[in-house]
N, C-alpha and C positions, 0 to 999 in steps of 0.2 A: 379657346378659340384662338387662332393666330390672328393677330391683327395684320401681320403681312398677305395672308392669306385671303381674309378679308377683302383688303383695298384692291389686292390684285383681279381677286374674282369680279368685283364691282366695276373696275376699269374695263374688263374684257367686258364685261356685260352690257355696260353702257355704249362702247363703241359698237358692238355686235348689234345693239337693239337701237341706234342712231341709221346704220347701214339697211336694218331691217325697216326702217320708216320711210327711207330715201328709194328702196326697192320697189317698196308698196305701190307709192307715189309713182313710181315709172311703169311699172307694170298695170296700175291701175285697178289692184287688191286693196283691200286694206290692210293695213302693217301688223296688225293682230295675227294673220296667220302664219307670216314671217317669224313675229314673236314666239308664237306657238313651237313651232317647228326648230328655232334657235333653241329655247330651253329644252326640249328633249334630246338636241345632240350635243348639247353642252353638259347636260347632266349625265350622272353617274350610271345610266343605263346604256350611254353611248361612247362617248368620251372619256367623261368624268373630271373633265377639267372646271365643272362648278358642282359643287357639293353642299346641299343646304343645309346638312346637319353641323358641317363645321362652322356654321354661323352662328350655333347657339341660341341665346334668349334673343340675340340682338335681331333676329329675324321677325318676331313681332313688333318689336319698336319700328322697324323698318317697314313693314306693309303697315303698321295702323298708321304712320307717318305719309306714306306715299298715296294711303285709300283716302286720306281726310284731305290732302292735296287735290286729287283726280276727281272726286266728289263735288269738293267745292268749285273745280273747275268746269265742270259739267253745270253747274247752278249758276253759274256766270252766263252762260248762253240763253238762259230764259229769261225771258223779259214778262212779266203776270198781265202787263197791260196790252201785249200780243196776244196774247192765250186767252183771254178771257173768253173768247167763243168757242174754245176748246176745252173748258174747266169741267163739264159735266161729263165728258167722256174718258176726259185724266182722271178724275176722280172716281169714274167705273171703273179703268183700268186698275186704278190702287186697290180698291174693293173688292168687286164682284170678280176683276180678272186673276188679281192675288188668288182669290179663294178657290176659285174653280182652277189654276194651276197647282197650288198646295194639295188640295183633295185628289183630283185626277192622279198626279204624279206621285201621291203617298199609295194610291192605291197600286196603280201600275208595277211601282217598285216592289209591293208588299206580294204582288200574284207572282211576278214576272220572274222575281230573284228569291223568292222565299226567305227574305231577311226578315228581323224582328221587325213588327209594328211600328216601334219607336223610332229604329234609325231609319226606317223608309219616309216616319213623317219629319224627321231631321234634315234628309236628303231634299223631301218636299218643301221645306221652308228654303232650304239654301237657292233652290231654282227658282225661287220665285221671282228673283233679279234678273233682269237683264243688263242694268249698270252701264253708266258712262264709258267707261273703261271701254266697251268693245261697240257701245251702238255711235260715241263722237266721233271715233276714227272711219267708220263707215260714211258717219254725213259728211265730214269733211273731207271724203275722196269720191262721194258721189252726193253730187246737190239734188235736192228732192224739194220738193214745194214748199211753202212754211207750213199748212198746216199739218202735215204729216210729218215735217221736222221737230215741230212744238211738240207734237204729239210725241214723239218717240222720247225727245230730250228729257220733257217732264216726267214721263214714266220710268225711263231707266234712271234720273237722279233720286226721284224721291222712293223707287223701288228697292234700291241698294239699302236706303235706311229700314225702311220697313222690315224687309227679309232679315237685316241684322237681328232687328227686335225678335221677331219670330222665332228665328234660329236659338236665340239666348234664351226663349220662354220654354220651346221645346227640349232645350237642353237640361234645364234647370227641374225640367218634369222629369226628365229620364234619371237626373242622378241625385234629386232631393226631393222629389215623389210629391211637389206641389200639386194641388189641386183645387177645383171649386174655386172659390172667391180670390184665393192668390193668384191664380194664374191670370185672373182680370187685373188685379193691384198690379203686378208684375210687369203687365202690359202696358198699363195704361200709366203707370210712374214713366218708363221709359222713353216712352211717346211724348208725353207731356215736357219730361226732360230735355230731349232732342230739340221740340220746338222752341221752347223757352230759352235756351242758350243760344240756338241759331240767331231765334229775332232780336236777342240783345246783342250779340255780338256784332250783327248787321247793321242795327240802329246804332250802334257805337262806333263802328267804321264809318257810317255816313255822315256823323257830327262830327268827326276828325278831320274827315275829307275837306269838309265843306267849310269849318268854322278854325283850324289850326293854324295860325300865319306861317309865314315863309315858308311851308309846306312844298319840297320838290317831289319830281319823279321819285327819285332814290327813298326818301323819308315815306311817300305813300305807299311803295311796294313794302317796307320794313312795317309799318303799321299794320298792313294788310296780315302778312305773314305771322306776324305776333300775335293778332287778334284771334287768327284761325286757329293757332296751336293751343292758346289758352283757352279759347272756347272747347275745342275738342279734349284737352285735359281734364275741363272742367266738369263737361256732359260725362265722360268714362269716370271719374270718380264717383260722380252720384248714382248715377245708374249704367253698371256695365254695357257694352256695346252698343250704347245710344248717341256716340259720337258721331257717327257715319250720318245718322239723321238730322243733327243738328248743323253739318257740315253743309249739307243739301239745303236746309231752309237758308242758311248763312250767304251760301252763293245766289241765290232765288231774290234774295232780300238786296243785295248790293246788284243783282244783273235787273232788277227793275227799277233802280232809282238812278235819276239824274245825277251822278256827283262828279266832280273834278278827277281828274287822272282815272276813268275808268277803263280807257282803252290800254293804259299802261298797263294797267294789274291785270288786264285780259292778257294781253301779249308776255306778262313775264310768268304767268300762271299755267299758260298755254305752253310754253318752253320747258317749264319745270316739270310739268305734268307729263310731256311728251319723255323725258329722262328717268325719271318714277315708274312710270307704265312700263318703259321697257325693261327697268330692271327688276320691278317686282314680277312682271308676267314672266319673262325668264327664267328666273330664281324658282316661282311656284310652279312652273311645268317642267323645270328640272326633278320636283317631287315626284313624276310619273314613276310606278313602279311598275313594269312591263307583268312582272309575275300575279301582282294585282288585279290588271287589267284582264289578263289571261284567265283568270280565276272569274271573272263576272263574266267572259265571254259573250256570246252571241246574245242572251237575255238581256244584257248593259246596252249592246250594241243598239237592239231594237226599242228599248227603253226610250233611248235618245233621240232615236227616229221617231218614236208615238209622240213625243215631248215635241219636236220641231215641227212634224206636219199634222197632229191631232190635237195635242191639249193646247198648245200656241193658238192656232187657227180660233180653237171655241173658245177660249178665252177672250180674243181679240172680239169677236163676232158677237159674241152675248153681252159686251162692254160697250160696245158701239154703236149698237144696232138703231139708235135716236140720235147718233151723232152727225153731224154735219159735215159726213166724210162721204166721198163718191166708193162705189164697188171697187175699183184700182186703189184707191187709198188704202182702205179697208185691207186687201189684201197683202198690199206692200207692207203695212204695220203687222198682219199676221205671220208674216215672212221673216219680219226682222226679231226673231228671239236667241241671239246669242248669248250663253251666259260666260264670264271671264273672271276677273280679279277679285271679285268681293266672294264669290261661292267660292272659287279656289283659294282662298288666304282664309275664310271662315271653315273651309272643309280641314285644312292642314291644323289650325289653331285647335278647334275642337276634338279632331282624331286624336292630336296629341294628348287631350286630355281624356280621352277615354282609355288611350292607352296607359294613363299614371291610374285609372280605376282598374285596370287589369281586363279591359275590354278590347284586347288586341284583333281580334277574326271581326268585331264591328268594325272598329275603326280602317282596319284594311280595306273592307269592304265598303264603306262610306269614300274614303278616298280612291279608287278604283273605277268608282260611279261617278263619281264629279269628273273625273279628269276624261274619261270615257263620253258624257257630256258635252263636257268642254269642247274637247276636239272635234266630236261630230257637229256642234253646232256652230261654233266659229268657223272650220273648215266649209261647210255648206253655206252658211250665211256670208261670209266672206268672199269666196268665192262667185257665190250667184248673185250677189247683192247689186251690181249694174244690169246685169241681164234682166232680173226680177223689176229692177226700177223700170228700165225701157220697156218693158211689155206690159207694164202696169199703167203706164201712164204720168210717174208722178215727177218724171224728170221735168222741171218747168223750162219754158223758154224765155231767153233773156232777151234784157235790151243792151245791144250793141255800141255804146258811145266811142265814136271817134274824135279824139282829142281830149286829152285829160288836163287841160289847161283850168283857168278858174270858171270858165263856162262850163265845162264839160264837169267838172268836179261838183259845183253846184246842182247842176241837174241831175246828177248821179245819187248825190244826197236824198235830194226830193224822193227820186225813185224809191231810195230804200225804205225812206218814211212810210211810203205806198206797199211796201214788202213785197216789191217789184226785184229780180236778179237781173243786177247789173253788171258788166263788163265793160271795163275802157282797153281802149288800143292807143297808145302814145308811142313816137319816137324819141321824146325826150326823157330819159330816163330820171332826172329829178320831179318832172310830173307824175311817174308811174310811182316812184317813190311817194309823194304827198298823198296820191291815192290811196296806196294801199294803208299809210298812217290812218287814213280816216276808217279804213276797214271796208273799200273798196278794190272788188278784185281787179286788176290790171295787167296787163301784156304789154310787154316792151317790144316795139318794131315798127316796121312799117305798113301802113294801113292798106298800101296800093299791093302787098305782096298777100297771095294766096294762103301760102302758108302762115302764115302771120293770121289773117282771117279765120282759118280753119282751126288754129289754137285757140282763138278766142270763142271759138263757138256759133258762128256764124251760121252753120249750118240747123242748128238748132233755135237760132234768135228769132224774135218775133217783130221786131223792129230793129232798123239802124238809125241812128241819129248821129249826123255830120257835124262837129261843132267846133271845128278848127278854125283859126283867124286866117286862113288860105282857100278861096275860093273852088281851084284848081283842084287840088287835093280832096274837097267836099264832091266835088262835080264828078270827079272820076271813081273816087271810093262806091257813090251811089250807082254809077254805070256799070261798074264790078261787081256789086250785089244784085244789080238787076239780069246782067246778061249770063253771068256764071252761078248765080245761085238761086234765080227767080223771085226775087224782092218782086212786090208788086206796086204801085204807087202807095197803098196806103199803108205798106210798112217802112216806106221813107222819108224820113224830113231832114233838112240840111240847115245848115246856118250860112246865108249869103252877107257877106261882109261889105261888097259894093252894090250899093243899089242898081245900078246897070246892071248889074250881071244877075237880077232876079226872073227874068223873063227867060232866060238861056236853060235856069232851072227848070222852070214851069215847063217850057216846052217838050223836055225831058221825062214829064211825069212826074217829076221830083217834087214833093210838097218843101216848100221853102219860108224862112222868113228873114228878114233883115234888122239888125237892131237897131239900126237908125230908122226904121218906119215902126220898129214894134215898140220903142221908147217913145216915140211922139204918140201913140196910140195908146200907151198906157197912163203918160201926163193927160192927153185928153178924158180919158176915162175918170181921171180923178178929181178934173174940173168942172164941177157941177153935173155930175152924175151920180149914181145910187152909188152907195157906200159899197155894197156888195161887191161891184166888179174889180176896184180896187182893193177889197179884203182879200179876197180870192187870185189877184193875180201877181200883187205888188207884196204884201206881206207874208207873214208866217201863220197869220191865225185862220186862213181860212186854204180851201183847197178844192179844185173840179177833178173829177177820177170820172174816166169810164171803164165801165167792167163788164163782163160777158156773164148773163143770169145762168147758174148750173145749181142753185140748192132746189131740191126737188120739194121743200118745204112752200115754196114761195110761187112755183111754177102754176100758171093757172089763176093766181089769185090778181084780185085789182090792190092797185097801190096803197089805196085808202083802208084796207085789211090787213096791210102789212106792219107790224111795229117797228117802225124805222125810229133811230133816235131824235131828240130835238135838234134843232139847228141843221137841218139836211134836208135838202130838197131834190127829189129827181125830176129834172129839166126834160130831157130828151132821151127817146127808146129808138135805135134803130132797128130795123128788123126786114130782112130779106132787101137790103142795098135800102131802105126807105126811112125816114127819120120822119119820127111821129113826135107833136109836143104831148108830153106827158099830161094827165089829169089825173084824178082821184078813181075813175072807173076803169083806168088803160088797164089792162090786164099784161102780166108779164108771161113770156113764154121760154121756153126752154133754146139758150143762144143768142137771145136779145142782149144789143148793146147798150147799158144804159150809164145816162150821165148823170151824176151824182156832184150836187155843189153845196156847201155849207161850211161849218167848222172843221177846220181840220181833222184833230181826231174823232169827230162825229162823222164825217165823212168815210173816214178808215172803218170805222165800225159799222156804217150801214153798209158797205162793200161786204165786208167779213157774212153779214146776213144773206146777202144776194148770191155770193158765189160758192 
């Protein structure tokens, strides 16, 4: 292996990968499509600029390290506190869904391609994984509602680990002829090993981040990467192929915890995972052998189409038939079945081991089949994802905030806690930077400019809230929203800094609030009035939330018959333009707007039950 060649190839791949990500962002197609194309073009079959065979044994080390980082990064985006309502459907996708996928894919491969059943089963185990390497880029470029995003992310992150363990079990069955109780032992040891190391490493990092004195952002990143690698290596040493599951658990533990430097770690891991994803996806795509693909031919292509259009939807609909997901959400999840880095890396790894055992034909068939599947599913899903999202109605309508000052950012953070999608527009670059550091999407520009408003997504916004300290700006932007984009009075809210301007806003049909009047009202509410008012409006203890009823399980039921969390109360129901004071016998109807008040976390949980 030439060190200079490897370094040169990595530099070329990294630069091409970064441009692929940029191109994907510009044309609004997931970057994995361009990474796949780049790998084929750079590989031996086209230009020959990248030859994976010249990397030697280093390719396994590189792929293992990259997959560990990428899976951990995917896990960071999952907060168990937000996915509690989805845990049944996620668990079902990881059990029933995986079983259906493996069984049907194995049978289809065995019948269509007439390959040995053991190789068909190994292929079925590989294909069980969707993976964060392909799902995360799609979700980062196409904003979908939180229920869909959480379900897809959790499934993808945990699926990777499960798929790797299943593939290891099948491979050992092939080469070592383990049967009966030994198969179960092999499986249990690796799952337990992955969970144990994932939990241990997660809690260790939490202790360090919360308790180590003089900890800086840099040291937080260094501790994270060190513990990550130690956990991955430790899990692999005890149970081969369990490291990926450990990384998934590790990421979820940190993603679900309130720890210092969490955003710093997320930002660092996201940048690192983009680079590593680019490198390994391009390098693994360079493994594609046109002769092997041609040998598989039409049956292989048909198998990939069946996986995408029949097997994946069957697995999803069978797994989510009792979930709180509407038909459009289930359709979108069913359509998102791309296979990426983990199946490719496992296929290369196990194919090399099959060749060492003299099973060259089986190894060639496996590689050809895997890469046909990856090409078809990645291209189809990557290109069609935005269209499918629009057709199934899973793209959420955002709240557009004009002004990213202290008021705008504080309001945006409250909306984010309610799982709303928020976008800030501000002409001050410093405010935009502060918002983005808090994880709030922001657009730099003049909100009075139609191009800037469209860029921020005003055409898909459900509310516009003007929060700047300039009344003229707030008034003009609201007028533009009404006249150019059809916003009604209910969709516009404005901050009025000078009380004498309040009437002008109200005369134009703009709901408005004066900081001076609001402050007086709050103080009045805290003096001699019930604690509930001040708890919900002034402190972080409580919340008031209005949501639309859409859960078919509660539609038609009386409020007293719905198991809502303690510390919550449905106070008001808006139906057909009329407001009803809620009581126990009030029946909730599809499309009702209900006002829930109570403790902050409990209010959000109640909202999840109703929508």
